[in-house]
C-alpha positions in Angstrom: -17.1 24.6 28.0 -14.6 23.3 30.6 -15.4 20.2 33.1 -15.8 22.7 35.9 -18.5 25.7 36.2 -16.9 29.1 34.9 -18.7 32.4 34.3 -18.4 34.4 30.7 -17.7 38.2 30.9 -22.0 38.9 30.9 -22.2 36.8 33.8 -19.0 38.0 36.0 -19.7 39.6 39.2 -18.3 43.2 39.2 -15.3 42.0 41.0 -14.5 39.9 38.4 -15.3 41.8 35.2 -13.0 44.5 36.9 -10.4 41.9 36.3 -11.9 40.5 32.5 -11.6 44.1 31.6 -7.9 44.3 32.4 -7.0 40.7 30.9 -9.4 41.3 27.7 -8.3 41.2 24.2 -10.9 42.4 21.2 -14.4 42.7 21.3 -13.8 41.8 25.4 -12.5 38.1 24.7 -11.2 36.8 27.6 -8.8 33.6 26.6 -10.3 30.3 28.1 -7.4 29.5 30.3 -8.1 33.0 32.4 -12.0 32.1 32.6 -11.2 28.7 34.2 -10.0 30.9 37.0 -13.3 32.7 37.5 -15.1 31.1 40.2 -11.8 32.3 42.0 -10.5 35.7 40.7 -7.7 36.1 43.3 -6.1 33.2 41.3 -6.6 34.6 38.4 -5.0 38.2 39.2 -2.0 36.0 40.5 -1.8 33.7 37.3 -1.6 37.3 35.3 0.9 39.0 37.8 3.1 35.8 37.0 2.4 35.3 33.3 3.0 39.1 32.7 6.7 39.0 35.1 7.8 36.1 33.8 7.2 36.7 30.5 6.8 40.7 29.4 9.1 42.2 31.7 11.2 45.2 30.1 13.8 44.1 32.6 14.5 40.5 31.0 17.3 40.2 28.6 16.8 37.1 27.1 14.9 37.6 23.5 11.3 37.6 23.9 11.2 35.1 20.6 12.9 32.8 23.0 11.2 33.0 26.0 7.9 31.7 24.2 9.9 29.0 22.2 10.7 27.8 25.5 6.9 28.1 26.1 6.0 25.8 23.0 8.7 23.2 23.7 7.9 22.8 27.5 3.8 22.5 26.8 4.3 20.1 24.1 6.5 17.9 26.0 3.5 18.2 28.7 1.1 17.4 25.9 -0.7 20.6 26.2 -2.2 21.7 22.7 -3.6 24.2 24.2 -0.3 26.0 24.6 1.3 24.7 21.8 -1.4 26.3 19.6 -1.4 30.1 21.3 2.1 30.5 22.0 3.8 28.7 18.6 1.0 31.9 17.1 2.7 34.3 19.4 6.2 32.8 18.6 5.0 33.2 14.5 3.7 37.3 15.2 7.2 37.2 17.1 9.6 35.6 13.9 7.2 37.4 11.0 8.4 34.3 9.3 6.2 31.3 8.1 8.7 29.1 7.1 10.9 29.1 9.9 8.0 28.7 12.4 7.4 25.3 10.4 10.6 24.2 10.7 11.2 25.0 14.7 7.5 23.7 14.7 9.0 20.7 12.4 12.0 19.9 14.1 10.5 20.3 17.7 7.8 17.0 16.6 11.1 15.2 15.4 13.3 15.8 18.7 16.3 17.2 16.6 15.6 20.5 18.0 19.7 20.5 17.9 19.9 21.3 14.1 17.0 24.5 14.3 19.0 26.3 17.6 22.5 27.7 18.1 24.3 25.6 20.2 24.0 28.2 23.1 19.6 28.2 22.5 19.8 24.4 22.2 21.1 24.0 25.9 18.4 26.2 27.4 15.7 24.4 25.8 17.9 21.0 26.9 17.5 22.3 30.5 14.0 23.1 29.8 13.7 19.4 28.9 15.3 18.1 32.1 13.2 20.7 34.3 9.8 19.3 32.9 10.0 15.8 32.8 13.3 14.8 35.2 13.9 17.4 37.2 15.7 15.5 40.4 18.5 14.9 37.7 19.5 18.8 37.8 22.3 19.4 39.7 24.5 22.4 40.3 26.7 20.5 37.3 23.5 21.2 34.7 23.9 25.4 35.5 27.7 25.8 36.0 27.1 24.1 32.5 24.6 26.9 31.4 27.3 29.8 32.7 30.4 28.3 30.4 28.0 28.7 27.4 27.5 32.4 29.0 24.1 32.4 29.8 24.3 35.0 33.0 22.8 33.7 36.4 20.1 36.0 36.0 19.1 34.5 32.4 19.4 31.2 33.8 16.6 32.7 36.3 14.6 33.2 33.4 14.9 30.0 31.7 13.5 28.7 35.2 10.9 30.7 35.7 9.3 30.1 32.3 9.7 26.4 32.7 8.3 26.2 35.9 5.4 29.0 34.6 4.6 26.5 32.1 4.1 23.8 33.9 1.7 25.6 36.1 -0.2 26.7 32.9 0.0 23.4 31.1 -1.6 21.3 34.6 -4.7 24.8 34.7 -5.2 23.4 31.0 -5.0 19.8 31.3 -6.3 19.7 34.5 -9.9 21.0 33.9 -10.3 20.6 30.4 -9.3 24.0 28.6 -9.5 24.1 25.4 -9.2 26.9 22.3 -12.9 27.0 21.1 -13.8 30.8 20.9 -10.1 32.1 21.9 -7.7 34.4 19.5 -4.7 32.3 19.4 -1.6 34.3 20.3 -3.1 37.3 22.3 -0.9 38.6 24.6 0.2 40.9 27.8 3.2 41.7 25.5 3.5 45.2 26.4 6.7 44.5 28.6 6.9 49.0 29.6 4.1 48.4 31.3 3.6 45.2 34.0 0.3 47.0 34.9 -1.3 46.2 31.5 -2.4 43.0 31.1 -4.7 43.4 27.8 -3.8 41.1 25.5 -3.0 42.0 22.0 
């Protein structure tokens, strides 16, 4: 299934089973990216704590749809189809608009996101592009520019952390041959009010 051994729910140790119970979706569904951690359960808990706090925390001030859009874009830049498919499904659910979602996907693939997003949102994605593909070229001036277009420093940090998380997740997936077979696309622990709720819905 992946390039390394992994343990499903039935074969999991008691410790791993407890973590699986926390992250599972319908019918004990465990996303493959999470099951890829099964030989080192402590890294699974680290992954989930990071993901939950970066993407689904009540103290974030950027819209959740924007954080998902950044995740889809970073995954697209890294050619990580697994994360694109999962998070595009989540983005579609947040928008509740098939046409808008399809237009975003087309604009991303045709490198014309500036035509889809308002300038502020596009500039945040331009920072995500640079941080993903050419981080060495970033400077204080790029941060100053984001401030000038009314991103607060806290919001800049949110963008930075979403980009950094997805680069980590993409490399987990691409480096271990994780695929979407058997997954339910778009599930996430999106109960922002409870940071300890990792259930995928």
